[in-house]
N, C-alpha and C positions, 0 to 999 in steps of 0.2 A: 653340274653345268658343263664342266670340261668334257666329261664322258658323252653327254648329249651332243655337244657341238662337234667334238672331235670324231664322234661316231657317225656323224652325218657327212657323207663324202662330198656333198655339194657345198657345205659351209666353207671349206678351204678354197674351193673354186670361186665362190662369191667374193671372198677376201682378195683373191688375186685379181678378179675383175675390177673391184673397187680401187685397188692399188694402181691398176692400169688406166683408170679414169672412166670406166664404164659404170655408171651409177643408176641407170634406169632399167627397170625390170624387163621391158621389151628387148632392149639391147642385150641384156644378159642372156636371155633365152636364145636369141639369134646368134650369139657368139659361141655358145657351147653346144655341141652336138650331144643329144641325149637328155638334155635338161628340159623339163616340161614346165609350163607355167604353174601348174598345181604344186609341183615339188618345190619350185623356186619360192612361191608365195609362203609355203610352210616354213621353209628355211629362213626366209627374211623375217617372218613373224616371230619365230623362235629367237633369232638373234636380236630382234628389237626388244622382245620381252626380257631378255637377259641384260639389256643395256649395252650390247656390243655395237649395234647399229642404231642410227636414228632415221626415222622416216620423215621426209619432208614432202608435204603435199601442197601444191600450188593451186590457187583458186583461179583456174583457167578452163576454157573449153577448147578442145577436149582436156580432161583432167591430166595433170602431169605429176608424177610421183618420182622422187629420187631418194637414194639412200646414201648415208655417209657414216663413216666410222666415228664413234664417240671417243672421248678421251680414255674412258675405261676400256673400250674396244682396242685402242692402240696398245695399252698395257697388256691386255689379254693376248693379242696377236704376237707380242714380243715373247710372251711365255710359250706360245705354240712354236715360235721359231727356235727357241732354246730346246724344246722337246725334240724337234727335228734334228738339231745339231747333236744332241745326246744320242739319238737313235743312230745317226751316221757314225758317230764315234764308236758305238757298240758294234755295229756291223763291220767296221774296219778292223776291229780287234779279233773278230772271229775268223 
């Protein structure tokens, strides 16, 4: 799971967008140059299947979908943050 998520360059971007309050797919695509709807949907689906994100669908016309980080997702992201800190520490020693 970690390899799949960390290997997808857009997952980390999606986490940053969610942290900044952008939780709708259309907003995400408009906010990041180079991010396509197809790639975003694959990324969101994968993260939802792993239980990192939760998909919230509202019964409205037009349909509205939002994503939020789950409790497990918060724990997972803290692990990723620690991996980044470790990587920086290694780079500083070299």
